[in-house]
py3Dmol code that shows the C-alpha trace and the ligand (Angstrom):
import py3Dmol

protein = """\
ATOM      1  CA  MET A   1     258.019-135.948 -37.979  1.00  0.00           C
ATOM      2  CA  ARG A   2     258.435-132.262 -37.360  1.00  0.00           C
ATOM      3  CA  VAL A   3     255.746-130.445 -39.335  1.00  0.00           C
ATOM      4  CA  GLY A   4     255.433-126.702 -39.966  1.00  0.00           C
ATOM      5  CA  VAL A   5     251.997-125.131 -40.380  1.00  0.00           C
ATOM      6  CA  LEU A   6     251.188-121.709 -41.855  1.00  0.00           C
ATOM      7  CA  THR A   7     248.115-119.765 -42.975  1.00  0.00           C
ATOM      8  CA  GLY A   8     248.537-117.236 -45.817  1.00  0.00           C
ATOM      9  CA  GLY A   9     246.454-114.674 -47.692  1.00  0.00           C
ATOM     10  CA  GLY A  10     243.165-113.199 -46.563  1.00  0.00           C
ATOM     11  CA  ASP A  11     241.887-114.947 -43.455  1.00  0.00           C
ATOM     12  CA  CYS A  12     238.827-117.132 -43.598  1.00  0.00           C
ATOM     13  CA  PRO A  13     236.443-118.747 -41.090  1.00  0.00           C
ATOM     14  CA  GLY A  14     237.575-122.344 -40.566  1.00  0.00           C
ATOM     15  CA  LEU A  15     241.354-121.798 -40.601  1.00  0.00           C
ATOM     16  CA  ASN A  16     241.599-122.629 -36.904  1.00  0.00           C
ATOM     17  CA  ALA A  17     239.558-125.791 -37.438  1.00  0.00           C
ATOM     18  CA  VAL A  18     242.135-126.967 -40.019  1.00  0.00           C
ATOM     19  CA  ILE A  19     245.064-126.163 -37.718  1.00  0.00           C
ATOM     20  CA  ARG A  20     243.392-128.030 -34.838  1.00  0.00           C
ATOM     21  CA  ALA A  21     242.688-131.099 -36.986  1.00  0.00           C
ATOM     22  CA  VAL A  22     246.239-131.232 -38.417  1.00  0.00           C
ATOM     23  CA  VAL A  23     247.743-130.981 -34.933  1.00  0.00           C
ATOM     24  CA  ARG A  24     245.276-133.330 -33.242  1.00  0.00           C
ATOM     25  CA  LYS A  25     245.767-136.180 -35.716  1.00  0.00           C
ATOM     26  CA  GLY A  26     249.474-135.454 -36.166  1.00  0.00           C
ATOM     27  CA  GLU A  27     250.320-135.436 -32.460  1.00  0.00           C
ATOM     28  CA  GLN A  28     247.987-138.170 -31.240  1.00  0.00           C
ATOM     29  CA  HIS A  29     248.042-140.567 -34.191  1.00  0.00           C
ATOM     30  CA  TYR A  30     251.464-140.070 -35.783  1.00  0.00           C
ATOM     31  CA  GLY A  31     253.452-138.735 -32.805  1.00  0.00           C
ATOM     32  CA  ASP A  32     254.429-135.573 -34.743  1.00  0.00           C
ATOM     33  CA  ASP A  33     255.563-132.342 -33.253  1.00  0.00           C
ATOM     34  CA  PHE A  34     254.716-129.001 -34.801  1.00  0.00           C
ATOM     35  CA  VAL A  35     256.154-125.586 -35.541  1.00  0.00           C
ATOM     36  CA  GLY A  36     253.596-122.809 -35.996  1.00  0.00           C
ATOM     37  CA  PHE A  37     254.825-120.253 -38.536  1.00  0.00           C
ATOM     38  CA  ARG A  38     253.537-116.727 -37.959  1.00  0.00           C
ATOM     39  CA  ASP A  39     251.879-114.590 -40.646  1.00  0.00           C
ATOM     40  CA  GLY A  40     251.916-116.745 -43.757  1.00  0.00           C
ATOM     41  CA  TRP A  41     255.147-117.083 -45.734  1.00  0.00           C
ATOM     42  CA  ARG A  42     256.676-114.279 -43.624  1.00  0.00           C
ATOM     43  CA  GLY A  43     257.050-116.822 -40.776  1.00  0.00           C
ATOM     44  CA  PRO A  44     259.449-119.233 -42.481  1.00  0.00           C
ATOM     45  CA  ILE A  45     261.286-116.373 -44.231  1.00  0.00           C
ATOM     46  CA  GLU A  46     261.996-114.577 -40.962  1.00  0.00           C
ATOM     47  CA  GLY A  47     262.092-117.657 -38.732  1.00  0.00           C
ATOM     48  CA  HIS A  48     259.142-116.264 -36.807  1.00  0.00           C
ATOM     49  CA  THR A  49     257.460-119.186 -35.037  1.00  0.00           C
ATOM     50  CA  MET A  50     255.076-120.015 -32.218  1.00  0.00           C
ATOM     51  CA  PRO A  51     254.494-123.196 -30.223  1.00  0.00           C
ATOM     52  CA  LEU A  52     251.792-125.402 -31.687  1.00  0.00           C
ATOM     53  CA  ASP A  53     250.392-128.472 -29.950  1.00  0.00           C
ATOM     54  CA  VAL A  54     247.076-130.001 -28.902  1.00  0.00           C
ATOM     55  CA  GLU A  55     246.932-127.855 -25.741  1.00  0.00           C
ATOM     56  CA  ARG A  56     247.481-124.659 -27.764  1.00  0.00           C
ATOM     57  CA  CYS A  57     244.606-125.678 -30.075  1.00  0.00           C
ATOM     58  CA  ARG A  58     241.985-126.130 -27.351  1.00  0.00           C
ATOM     59  CA  GLY A  59     238.911-123.944 -27.834  1.00  0.00           C
ATOM     60  CA  ILE A  60     239.848-122.674 -31.293  1.00  0.00           C
ATOM     61  CA  LEU A  61     237.379-124.734 -33.371  1.00  0.00           C
ATOM     62  CA  PRO A  62     234.576-122.117 -33.363  1.00  0.00           C
ATOM     63  CA  ARG A  63     236.897-119.111 -33.523  1.00  0.00           C
ATOM     64  CA  GLY A  64     237.225-117.093 -36.735  1.00  0.00           C
ATOM     65  CA  GLY A  65     240.573-115.801 -37.970  1.00  0.00           C
ATOM     66  CA  THR A  66     243.769-117.777 -37.490  1.00  0.00           C
ATOM     67  CA  ILE A  67     245.825-118.245 -34.340  1.00  0.00           C
ATOM     68  CA  LEU A  68     248.930-118.262 -36.577  1.00  0.00           C
ATOM     69  CA  GLY A  69     248.215-114.871 -38.127  1.00  0.00           C
ATOM     70  CA  SER A  70     248.291-114.277 -41.868  1.00  0.00           C
ATOM     71  CA  SER A  71     249.840-111.998 -44.481  1.00  0.00           C
ATOM     72  CA  ARG A  72     250.152-111.672 -48.221  1.00  0.00           C
ATOM     73  CA  THR A  73     253.951-112.010 -48.143  1.00  0.00           C
ATOM     74  CA  ASN A  74     255.401-113.512 -51.316  1.00  0.00           C
ATOM     75  CA  PRO A  75     258.880-115.066 -50.844  1.00  0.00           C
ATOM     76  CA  TYR A  76     259.477-114.858 -54.594  1.00  0.00           C
ATOM     77  CA  LYS A  77     259.133-111.059 -54.446  1.00  0.00           C
ATOM     78  CA  LEU A  78     261.705-110.625 -51.687  1.00  0.00           C
ATOM     79  CA  ASP A  79     265.440-110.561 -52.243  1.00  0.00           C
ATOM     80  CA  GLY A  80     266.768-113.890 -51.013  1.00  0.00           C
ATOM     81  CA  GLY A  81     263.290-114.741 -49.672  1.00  0.00           C
ATOM     82  CA  VAL A  82     263.243-118.334 -50.881  1.00  0.00           C
ATOM     83  CA  ASP A  83     266.807-119.059 -49.711  1.00  0.00           C
ATOM     84  CA  ARG A  84     266.071-117.655 -46.251  1.00  0.00           C
ATOM     85  CA  LEU A  85     262.883-119.709 -46.090  1.00  0.00           C
ATOM     86  CA  LYS A  86     264.716-122.924 -46.980  1.00  0.00           C
ATOM     87  CA  ALA A  87     267.523-122.174 -44.523  1.00  0.00           C
ATOM     88  CA  ASN A  88     265.046-121.560 -41.694  1.00  0.00           C
ATOM     89  CA  LEU A  89     263.169-124.781 -42.414  1.00  0.00           C
ATOM     90  CA  ALA A  90     266.487-126.663 -42.253  1.00  0.00           C
ATOM     91  CA  ASP A  91     267.618-124.894 -39.037  1.00  0.00           C
ATOM     92  CA  LEU A  92     264.304-125.636 -37.340  1.00  0.00           C
ATOM     93  CA  GLY A  93     264.446-129.273 -38.448  1.00  0.00           C
ATOM     94  CA  VAL A  94     261.110-129.012 -40.272  1.00  0.00           C
ATOM     95  CA  ASP A  95     260.523-132.150 -42.342  1.00  0.00           C
ATOM     96  CA  ALA A  96     257.352-130.997 -44.079  1.00  0.00           C
ATOM     97  CA  LEU A  97     255.061-127.977 -44.332  1.00  0.00           C
ATOM     98  CA  VAL A  98     251.272-127.718 -44.381  1.00  0.00           C
ATOM     99  CA  ALA A  99     250.377-124.471 -46.188  1.00  0.00           C
ATOM    100  CA  ILE A 100     246.765-123.367 -45.803  1.00  0.00           C
ATOM    101  CA  GLY A 101     245.814-120.682 -48.291  1.00  0.00           C
ATOM    102  CA  GLY A 102     244.240-119.508 -51.517  1.00  0.00           C
ATOM    103  CA  GLU A 103     245.572-119.136 -55.054  1.00  0.00           C
ATOM    104  CA  ASP A 104     248.565-117.003 -54.001  1.00  0.00           C
ATOM    105  CA  THR A 105     249.698-119.044 -50.987  1.00  0.00           C
ATOM    106  CA  LEU A 106     249.208-122.294 -52.893  1.00  0.00           C
ATOM    107  CA  GLY A 107     250.947-120.786 -55.941  1.00  0.00           C
ATOM    108  CA  VAL A 108     254.023-120.265 -53.765  1.00  0.00           C
ATOM    109  CA  ALA A 109     253.634-123.793 -52.337  1.00  0.00           C
ATOM    110  CA  HIS A 110     253.535-125.143 -55.893  1.00  0.00           C
ATOM    111  CA  LYS A 111     256.754-123.309 -56.855  1.00  0.00           C
ATOM    112  CA  LEU A 112     258.484-124.394 -53.644  1.00  0.00           C
ATOM    113  CA  SER A 113     257.538-128.009 -54.165  1.00  0.00           C
ATOM    114  CA  ALA A 114     259.202-127.825 -57.590  1.00  0.00           C
ATOM    115  CA  GLU A 115     262.326-126.794 -55.615  1.00  0.00           C
ATOM    116  CA  ASP A 116     262.046-129.898 -53.417  1.00  0.00           C
ATOM    117  CA  VAL A 117     260.417-128.275 -50.401  1.00  0.00           C
ATOM    118  CA  ALA A 118     258.118-130.904 -48.839  1.00  0.00           C
ATOM    119  CA  VAL A 119     254.779-129.114 -48.801  1.00  0.00           C
ATOM    120  CA  VAL A 120     251.117-130.136 -48.757  1.00  0.00           C
ATOM    121  CA  GLY A 121     248.410-127.556 -49.478  1.00  0.00           C
ATOM    122  CA  VAL A 122     244.991-126.955 -47.953  1.00  0.00           C
ATOM    123  CA  PRO A 123     242.666-124.746 -50.031  1.00  0.00           C
ATOM    124  CA  LYS A 124     240.901-121.844 -48.337  1.00  0.00           C
ATOM    125  CA  THR A 125     239.032-118.791 -49.512  1.00  0.00           C
ATOM    126  CA  ILE A 126     235.662-117.250 -48.814  1.00  0.00           C
ATOM    127  CA  ASP A 127     235.528-116.479 -52.550  1.00  0.00           C
ATOM    128  CA  ASN A 128     235.206-120.195 -53.477  1.00  0.00           C
ATOM    129  CA  ASP A 129     237.184-119.545 -56.667  1.00  0.00           C
ATOM    130  CA  LEU A 130     239.872-122.211 -56.292  1.00  0.00           C
ATOM    131  CA  ASN A 131     239.976-124.782 -59.008  1.00  0.00           C
ATOM    132  CA  ALA A 132     240.056-128.541 -58.370  1.00  0.00           C
ATOM    133  CA  THR A 133     237.865-128.407 -55.280  1.00  0.00           C
ATOM    134  CA  GLU A 134     234.095-128.181 -55.375  1.00  0.00           C
ATOM    135  CA  VAL A 135     234.001-125.853 -52.453  1.00  0.00           C
ATOM    136  CA  THR A 136     236.358-124.155 -50.009  1.00  0.00           C
ATOM    137  CA  PHE A 137     235.633-123.721 -46.316  1.00  0.00           C
ATOM    138  CA  GLY A 138     234.762-120.128 -45.407  1.00  0.00           C
ATOM    139  CA  PHE A 139     232.474-119.749 -48.395  1.00  0.00           C
ATOM    140  CA  ASP A 140     229.413-121.108 -46.586  1.00  0.00           C
ATOM    141  CA  THR A 141     230.007-118.705 -43.686  1.00  0.00           C
ATOM    142  CA  ALA A 142     230.457-115.721 -46.013  1.00  0.00           C
ATOM    143  CA  VAL A 143     227.265-116.600 -47.904  1.00  0.00           C
ATOM    144  CA  GLN A 144     225.350-116.885 -44.624  1.00  0.00           C
ATOM    145  CA  VAL A 145     226.652-113.498 -43.432  1.00  0.00           C
ATOM    146  CA  ALA A 146     225.731-111.885 -46.767  1.00  0.00           C
ATOM    147  CA  THR A 147     222.294-113.540 -46.819  1.00  0.00           C
ATOM    148  CA  ASP A 148     221.545-112.357 -43.274  1.00  0.00           C
ATOM    149  CA  ALA A 149     222.579-108.838 -44.318  1.00  0.00           C
ATOM    150  CA  ILE A 150     220.320-108.952 -47.398  1.00  0.00           C
ATOM    151  CA  ASP A 151     217.375-110.133 -45.262  1.00  0.00           C
ATOM    152  CA  ARG A 152     217.928-107.101 -43.023  1.00  0.00           C
ATOM    153  CA  LEU A 153     218.275-104.764 -45.985  1.00  0.00           C
ATOM    154  CA  HIS A 154     214.891-105.916 -47.353  1.00  0.00           C
ATOM    155  CA  THR A 155     212.929-104.623 -44.376  1.00  0.00           C
ATOM    156  CA  THR A 156     214.559-101.210 -44.260  1.00  0.00           C
ATOM    157  CA  ALA A 157     214.389-100.888 -48.067  1.00  0.00           C
ATOM    158  CA  GLU A 158     210.641-101.588 -47.891  1.00  0.00           C
ATOM    159  CA  SER A 159     210.082 -99.054 -45.111  1.00  0.00           C
ATOM    160  CA  HIS A 160     211.719 -96.287 -47.135  1.00  0.00           C
ATOM    161  CA  ASP A 161     210.899 -97.299 -50.718  1.00  0.00           C
ATOM    162  CA  ARG A 162     214.573 -97.454 -51.547  1.00  0.00           C
ATOM    163  CA  VAL A 163     216.887 -99.373 -53.786  1.00  0.00           C
ATOM    164  CA  LEU A 164     219.685-100.797 -51.660  1.00  0.00           C
ATOM    165  CA  VAL A 165     222.900-101.898 -53.298  1.00  0.00           C
ATOM    166  CA  CYS A 166     224.845-104.513 -51.336  1.00  0.00           C
ATOM    167  CA  GLU A 167     228.506-104.925 -52.348  1.00  0.00           C
ATOM    168  CA  VAL A 168     230.013-108.290 -51.446  1.00  0.00           C
ATOM    169  CA  MET A 169     233.516-109.744 -51.885  1.00  0.00           C
ATOM    170  CA  GLY A 170     234.538-111.574 -55.047  1.00  0.00           C
ATOM    171  CA  ARG A 171     237.440-110.228 -57.015  1.00  0.00           C
ATOM    172  CA  HIS A 172     237.301-112.457 -60.089  1.00  0.00           C
ATOM    173  CA  ALA A 173     234.363-114.727 -59.317  1.00  0.00           C
ATOM    174  CA  GLY A 174     230.861-113.935 -58.137  1.00  0.00           C
ATOM    175  CA  TRP A 175     230.179-117.007 -56.006  1.00  0.00           C
ATOM    176  CA  ILE A 176     229.207-115.073 -52.870  1.00  0.00           C
ATOM    177  CA  ALA A 177     227.073-112.615 -54.865  1.00  0.00           C
ATOM    178  CA  THR A 178     225.285-115.405 -56.750  1.00  0.00           C
ATOM    179  CA  TYR A 179     224.572-117.619 -53.736  1.00  0.00           C
ATOM    180  CA  ALA A 180     223.616-114.787 -51.380  1.00  0.00           C
ATOM    181  CA  GLY A 181     221.652-113.055 -54.148  1.00  0.00           C
ATOM    182  CA  ILE A 182     219.597-116.188 -54.841  1.00  0.00           C
ATOM    183  CA  ALA A 183     219.185-116.992 -51.134  1.00  0.00           C
ATOM    184  CA  GLY A 184     218.290-113.395 -50.267  1.00  0.00           C
ATOM    185  CA  GLY A 185     215.863-112.799 -53.126  1.00  0.00           C
ATOM    186  CA  ALA A 186     217.858-110.003 -54.778  1.00  0.00           C
ATOM    187  CA  ALA A 187     216.294-108.059 -57.645  1.00  0.00           C
ATOM    188  CA  GLU A 188     219.679-107.950 -59.420  1.00  0.00           C
ATOM    189  CA  VAL A 189     222.842-110.014 -59.026  1.00  0.00           C
ATOM    190  CA  LEU A 190     225.927-108.612 -60.762  1.00  0.00           C
ATOM    191  CA  VAL A 191     229.073-110.720 -61.018  1.00  0.00           C
ATOM    192  CA  PRO A 192     232.567-110.388 -62.524  1.00  0.00           C
ATOM    193  CA  GLU A 193     231.832-113.248 -64.926  1.00  0.00           C
ATOM    194  CA  ARG A 194     229.445-111.055 -66.955  1.00  0.00           C
ATOM    195  CA  HIS A 195     229.862-107.354 -67.666  1.00  0.00           C
ATOM    196  CA  PHE A 196     226.587-105.796 -66.563  1.00  0.00           C
ATOM    197  CA  ASP A 197     224.409-103.547 -68.673  1.00  0.00           C
ATOM    198  CA  ILE A 198     223.446-100.530 -66.555  1.00  0.00           C
ATOM    199  CA  ASP A 199     220.533 -99.722 -68.928  1.00  0.00           C
ATOM    200  CA  LYS A 200     219.110-103.189 -68.375  1.00  0.00           C
ATOM    201  CA  VAL A 201     219.603-102.972 -64.585  1.00  0.00           C
ATOM    202  CA  CYS A 202     217.682 -99.674 -64.463  1.00  0.00           C
ATOM    203  CA  GLU A 203     214.944-100.974 -66.792  1.00  0.00           C
ATOM    204  CA  ASP A 204     214.496-104.038 -64.555  1.00  0.00           C
ATOM    205  CA  LEU A 205     214.198-101.842 -61.477  1.00  0.00           C
ATOM    206  CA  LYS A 206     211.724 -99.450 -63.129  1.00  0.00           C
ATOM    207  CA  ARG A 207     209.579-102.375 -64.324  1.00  0.00           C
ATOM    208  CA  ARG A 208     209.618-103.844 -60.848  1.00  0.00           C
ATOM    209  CA  HIS A 209     208.651-100.552 -59.260  1.00  0.00           C
ATOM    210  CA  GLU A 210     205.837-100.038 -61.804  1.00  0.00           C
ATOM    211  CA  LYS A 211     204.349-103.278 -60.448  1.00  0.00           C
ATOM    212  CA  GLY A 212     204.145-101.574 -57.056  1.00  0.00           C
ATOM    213  CA  ARG A 213     207.220-103.133 -55.497  1.00  0.00           C
ATOM    214  CA  PHE A 214     209.299-100.234 -54.297  1.00  0.00           C
ATOM    215  CA  ALA A 215     212.087-101.938 -52.466  1.00  0.00           C
ATOM    216  CA  SER A 216     214.844-103.580 -54.472  1.00  0.00           C
ATOM    217  CA  ILE A 217     218.067-105.183 -53.397  1.00  0.00           C
ATOM    218  CA  VAL A 218     220.935-105.153 -55.891  1.00  0.00           C
ATOM    219  CA  VAL A 219     223.785-107.500 -54.982  1.00  0.00           C
ATOM    220  CA  VAL A 220     227.075-106.656 -56.678  1.00  0.00           C
ATOM    221  CA  ALA A 221     230.393-108.471 -56.406  1.00  0.00           C
ATOM    222  CA  GLU A 222     233.320-106.103 -55.828  1.00  0.00           C
ATOM    223  CA  GLY A 223     234.909-107.258 -59.094  1.00  0.00           C
ATOM    224  CA  ALA A 224     231.814-106.721 -61.280  1.00  0.00           C
ATOM    225  CA  THR A 225     232.297-104.246 -64.125  1.00  0.00           C
ATOM    226  CA  PRO A 226     229.900-102.430 -66.433  1.00  0.00           C
ATOM    227  CA  LYS A 227     229.772-103.533 -70.061  1.00  0.00           C
ATOM    228  CA  GLU A 228     231.575-100.680 -71.706  1.00  0.00           C
ATOM    229  CA  GLY A 229     233.530 -99.570 -68.622  1.00  0.00           C
ATOM    230  CA  THR A 230     236.805-100.562 -67.076  1.00  0.00           C
ATOM    231  CA  MET A 231     237.400-102.028 -63.629  1.00  0.00           C
ATOM    232  CA  VAL A 232     236.450 -99.488 -60.993  1.00  0.00           C
ATOM    233  CA  VAL A 233     238.905 -99.292 -58.147  1.00  0.00           C
ATOM    234  CA  ASN A 234     239.292 -96.902 -55.261  1.00  0.00           C
ATOM    235  CA  SER A 235     243.000 -97.462 -54.953  1.00  0.00           C
ATOM    236  CA  SER A 236     245.821 -98.347 -57.290  1.00  0.00           C
ATOM    237  CA  GLU A 237     247.759 -99.961 -54.463  1.00  0.00           C
ATOM    238  CA  LEU A 238     248.973-103.468 -55.274  1.00  0.00           C
ATOM    239  CA  ASP A 239     249.738-106.252 -52.843  1.00  0.00           C
ATOM    240  CA  ALA A 240     252.767-108.574 -53.096  1.00  0.00           C
ATOM    241  CA  PHE A 241     250.866-110.794 -55.528  1.00  0.00           C
ATOM    242  CA  GLY A 242     249.969-107.857 -57.803  1.00  0.00           C
ATOM    243  CA  HIS A 243     246.261-107.633 -56.887  1.00  0.00           C
ATOM    244  CA  VAL A 244     244.729-104.158 -56.767  1.00  0.00           C
ATOM    245  CA  ARG A 245     242.608-103.342 -53.751  1.00  0.00           C
ATOM    246  CA  LEU A 246     239.019-103.365 -54.942  1.00  0.00           C
ATOM    247  CA  GLY A 247     236.002-101.551 -53.605  1.00  0.00           C
ATOM    248  CA  GLY A 248     233.876 -98.772 -55.007  1.00  0.00           C
ATOM    249  CA  ILE A 249     231.647-100.445 -57.593  1.00  0.00           C
ATOM    250  CA  GLY A 250     228.698-100.488 -55.134  1.00  0.00           C
ATOM    251  CA  GLN A 251     228.881 -96.726 -54.587  1.00  0.00           C
ATOM    252  CA  LEU A 252     229.279 -96.024 -58.295  1.00  0.00           C
ATOM    253  CA  LEU A 253     226.327 -98.243 -59.110  1.00  0.00           C
ATOM    254  CA  ALA A 254     224.077 -96.679 -56.464  1.00  0.00           C
ATOM    255  CA  GLU A 255     224.796 -93.180 -57.808  1.00  0.00           C
ATOM    256  CA  GLU A 256     224.123 -94.308 -61.376  1.00  0.00           C
ATOM    257  CA  ILE A 257     220.857 -96.073 -60.495  1.00  0.00           C
ATOM    258  CA  GLU A 258     219.553 -93.076 -58.529  1.00  0.00           C
ATOM    259  CA  GLN A 259     220.452 -90.677 -61.305  1.00  0.00           C
ATOM    260  CA  ARG A 260     218.908 -92.800 -64.061  1.00  0.00           C
ATOM    261  CA  THR A 261     215.744 -93.984 -62.266  1.00  0.00           C
ATOM    262  CA  GLY A 262     215.074 -91.251 -59.719  1.00  0.00           C
ATOM    263  CA  PHE A 263     214.690 -93.945 -57.017  1.00  0.00           C
ATOM    264  CA  GLU A 264     216.464 -93.128 -53.783  1.00  0.00           C
ATOM    265  CA  THR A 265     219.406 -95.551 -53.693  1.00  0.00           C
ATOM    266  CA  ARG A 266     221.923 -96.313 -50.958  1.00  0.00           C
ATOM    267  CA  VAL A 267     224.859 -98.655 -50.690  1.00  0.00           C
ATOM    268  CA  THR A 268     226.050-101.107 -48.042  1.00  0.00           C
ATOM    269  CA  VAL A 269     229.565-102.531 -48.412  1.00  0.00           C
ATOM    270  CA  LEU A 270     229.821-105.751 -46.391  1.00  0.00           C
ATOM    271  CA  GLY A 271     233.622-105.909 -46.644  1.00  0.00           C
ATOM    272  CA  HIS A 272     235.500-107.851 -44.018  1.00  0.00           C
ATOM    273  CA  ILE A 273     232.357-108.673 -42.015  1.00  0.00           C
ATOM    274  CA  GLN A 274     232.074-111.567 -44.496  1.00  0.00           C
ATOM    275  CA  ARG A 275     235.480-112.887 -43.463  1.00  0.00           C
ATOM    276  CA  GLY A 276     235.350-112.436 -39.715  1.00  0.00           C
ATOM    277  CA  GLY A 277     233.655-114.343 -36.942  1.00  0.00           C
ATOM    278  CA  THR A 278     232.680-117.895 -36.231  1.00  0.00           C
ATOM    279  CA  PRO A 279     232.487-120.475 -39.042  1.00  0.00           C
ATOM    280  CA  THR A 280     229.235-122.274 -39.837  1.00  0.00           C
ATOM    281  CA  ALA A 281     228.933-125.951 -38.903  1.00  0.00           C
ATOM    282  CA  PHE A 282     229.443-126.867 -42.580  1.00  0.00           C
ATOM    283  CA  ASP A 283     232.735-124.957 -42.720  1.00  0.00           C
ATOM    284  CA  ARG A 284     233.947-126.433 -39.418  1.00  0.00           C
ATOM    285  CA  VAL A 285     233.319-129.957 -40.697  1.00  0.00           C
ATOM    286  CA  LEU A 286     234.928-129.357 -44.106  1.00  0.00           C
ATOM    287  CA  ALA A 287     237.933-127.641 -42.512  1.00  0.00           C
ATOM    288  CA  THR A 288     238.327-130.527 -40.054  1.00  0.00           C
ATOM    289  CA  ARG A 289     238.164-133.101 -42.867  1.00  0.00           C
ATOM    290  CA  PHE A 290     240.764-131.130 -44.860  1.00  0.00           C
ATOM    291  CA  GLY A 291     243.069-130.890 -41.828  1.00  0.00           C
ATOM    292  CA  VAL A 292     242.921-134.627 -41.149  1.00  0.00           C
ATOM    293  CA  ALA A 293     243.518-135.400 -44.851  1.00  0.00           C
ATOM    294  CA  ALA A 294     246.445-132.950 -45.014  1.00  0.00           C
ATOM    295  CA  ILE A 295     248.424-134.603 -42.215  1.00  0.00           C
ATOM    296  CA  ASP A 296     247.683-138.010 -43.773  1.00  0.00           C
ATOM    297  CA  ALA A 297     249.053-136.659 -47.069  1.00  0.00           C
ATOM    298  CA  VAL A 298     252.232-135.506 -45.283  1.00  0.00           C
ATOM    299  CA  HIS A 299     252.760-139.006 -43.896  1.00  0.00           C
ATOM    300  CA  ASP A 300     252.126-140.564 -47.299  1.00  0.00           C
ATOM    301  CA  GLY A 301     254.741-138.213 -48.790  1.00  0.00           C
ATOM    302  CA  ALA A 302     252.140-136.714 -51.143  1.00  0.00           C
ATOM    303  CA  TYR A 303     254.088-133.470 -51.475  1.00  0.00           C
ATOM    304  CA  GLY A 304     253.151-130.986 -54.168  1.00  0.00           C
ATOM    305  CA  HIS A 305     249.500-131.919 -53.655  1.00  0.00           C
ATOM    306  CA  MET A 306     246.590-130.277 -51.939  1.00  0.00           C
ATOM    307  CA  VAL A 307     243.505-131.783 -50.391  1.00  0.00           C
ATOM    308  CA  ALA A 308     240.220-131.077 -52.153  1.00  0.00           C
ATOM    309  CA  LEU A 309     236.537-131.945 -52.101  1.00  0.00           C
ATOM    310  CA  GLN A 310     235.318-133.824 -55.152  1.00  0.00           C
ATOM    311  CA  ALA A 311     231.938-135.571 -55.383  1.00  0.00           C
ATOM    312  CA  GLY A 312     231.645-135.300 -51.609  1.00  0.00           C
ATOM    313  CA  ALA A 313     234.937-137.079 -50.926  1.00  0.00           C
ATOM    314  CA  VAL A 314     238.205-135.557 -49.743  1.00  0.00           C
ATOM    315  CA  VAL A 315     240.870-136.357 -52.341  1.00  0.00           C
ATOM    316  CA  ARG A 316     244.407-135.232 -53.249  1.00  0.00           C
ATOM    317  CA  VAL A 317     245.101-133.202 -56.370  1.00  0.00           C
ATOM    318  CA  PRO A 318     248.376-131.783 -57.722  1.00  0.00           C
ATOM    319  CA  LEU A 319     248.853-128.159 -56.608  1.00  0.00           C
ATOM    320  CA  ALA A 320     249.286-127.262 -60.276  1.00  0.00           C
ATOM    321  CA  GLU A 321     245.612-128.060 -60.883  1.00  0.00           C
ATOM    322  CA  ALA A 322     244.526-125.660 -58.186  1.00  0.00           C
ATOM    323  CA  VAL A 323     246.572-122.675 -59.246  1.00  0.00           C
ATOM    324  CA  THR A 324     246.538-122.644 -63.025  1.00  0.00           C
ATOM    325  CA  GLU A 325     242.966-121.464 -63.446  1.00  0.00           C
ATOM    326  CA  LEU A 326     240.301-119.821 -61.284  1.00  0.00           C
ATOM    327  CA  LYS A 327     236.942-121.472 -60.766  1.00  0.00           C
ATOM    328  CA  THR A 328     234.310-119.005 -61.914  1.00  0.00           C
ATOM    329  CA  VAL A 329     230.567-119.310 -61.368  1.00  0.00           C
ATOM    330  CA  ASP A 330     228.840-121.891 -63.499  1.00  0.00           C
ATOM    331  CA  PRO A 331     226.845-119.987 -66.184  1.00  0.00           C
ATOM    332  CA  GLY A 332     223.759-122.098 -65.370  1.00  0.00           C
ATOM    333  CA  LEU A 333     223.785-120.742 -61.828  1.00  0.00           C
ATOM    334  CA  VAL A 334     224.173-117.143 -63.013  1.00  0.00           C
ATOM    335  CA  GLU A 335     221.119-117.774 -65.210  1.00  0.00           C
ATOM    336  CA  VAL A 336     219.135-118.980 -62.197  1.00  0.00           C
ATOM    337  CA  ALA A 337     219.913-115.698 -60.417  1.00  0.00           C
ATOM    338  CA  GLU A 338     219.033-113.738 -63.560  1.00  0.00           C
ATOM    339  CA  LEU A 339     215.601-115.373 -63.755  1.00  0.00           C
ATOM    340  CA  PHE A 340     214.701-113.319 -60.693  1.00  0.00           C
ATOM    341  CA  HIS A 341     216.014-110.007 -62.019  1.00  0.00           C
ATOM    342  CA  GLY A 342     213.497-107.184 -61.981  1.00  0.00           C
TER     343      GLY A 342
END
"""
ligand_1 = """\
16
LIG
O 240.235 -113.558 -49.497
C 239.875 -113.038 -50.740
C 239.282 -111.705 -50.549
O 238.304 -111.868 -49.613
C 238.744 -111.014 -51.804
O 237.403 -111.284 -52.077
C 238.968 -109.566 -51.477
O 239.109 -108.812 -52.661
C 240.239 -109.594 -50.730
O 240.263 -110.819 -50.041
C 240.430 -108.462 -49.758
O 241.643 -108.661 -49.126
P 242.335 -107.674 -48.103
O 241.716 -107.955 -46.783
O 243.763 -108.043 -48.121
O 242.042 -106.279 -48.581
"""
view = py3Dmol.view(width=600, height=400)
view.addModel(protein, "pdb")
view.setStyle({"model": 0}, {"cartoon": {"style": "trace"}})
view.addModel(ligand_1, "xyz")
view.setStyle({"model": 1}, {"stick": {}})
view.zoomTo()
view.show()
């Protein structure tokens, strides 16, 4: 078969491991040949391709990013986008597509499969908020990066008797904040799933400082919002999927805490550091398992499905299950983090 591969949306450590696994099993086991589509859905829309074979995949397993490039292009938002995409797939003789992406990329894959495009999905996101899979690759790496950062923030916070706010990614779900906050011993963990009470946050910090502990780390997900407030954004710019660019809650929170408590407070925004660089061993293994399962799914004709991890096993689920609802943090886990507040 001739199989197209693309990576869409925000990049994520482990994407290259998926590509390598798809190509390795496809070429060596099934005798497939591959077309690499550049920059997400933009590749098939514009017919922008690159060679993709086992040789081209050598050495990419530990590399972050994606050799195919990525973008947030949405064919359904471009005039004639879907028709051009279908025409290019036909011209290139592509029999099936493996689309590796998050809710947006897989949302497009779902719509295309309803229009008879042969597509299999592979879930990815550092945010871990995709439904129907227990975990996505990239999340473990992001949590490790954030935890390492929090460990470093502790020592400088202690030296200067400061409150340090650490803003991590997580637009709609606070998985990174919750995991890294628990692992890093944060004094507060604030997530989009629960509007936070700034009075309570400041009370917790004051109580903690009264006990003689001067340094406090507050971990806040970029999508967290105060109880009575609205979403704080530093830009009203929207991407092709209608998401606003977030960022700014950490700074706002630090100013508020300093003003209300009198404790010197600074902010660190981890940003794209969480998405870049080499994947952890866990993410490399999960990404490899997903890649192998995806090319198997192509050969079984399981189009309109994505691979997923459930109860430790890699399974296939309809794309519809992955894109209808976001997977937010289990309330029990938020409560574990909250036990350590203050
Ligand atoms: O991949 C998801 C994500 O990491 C979100 O947590 C974050 O809001 C967004 O990507 C940032 O994307 P971009 O790099 O396009 O600004």
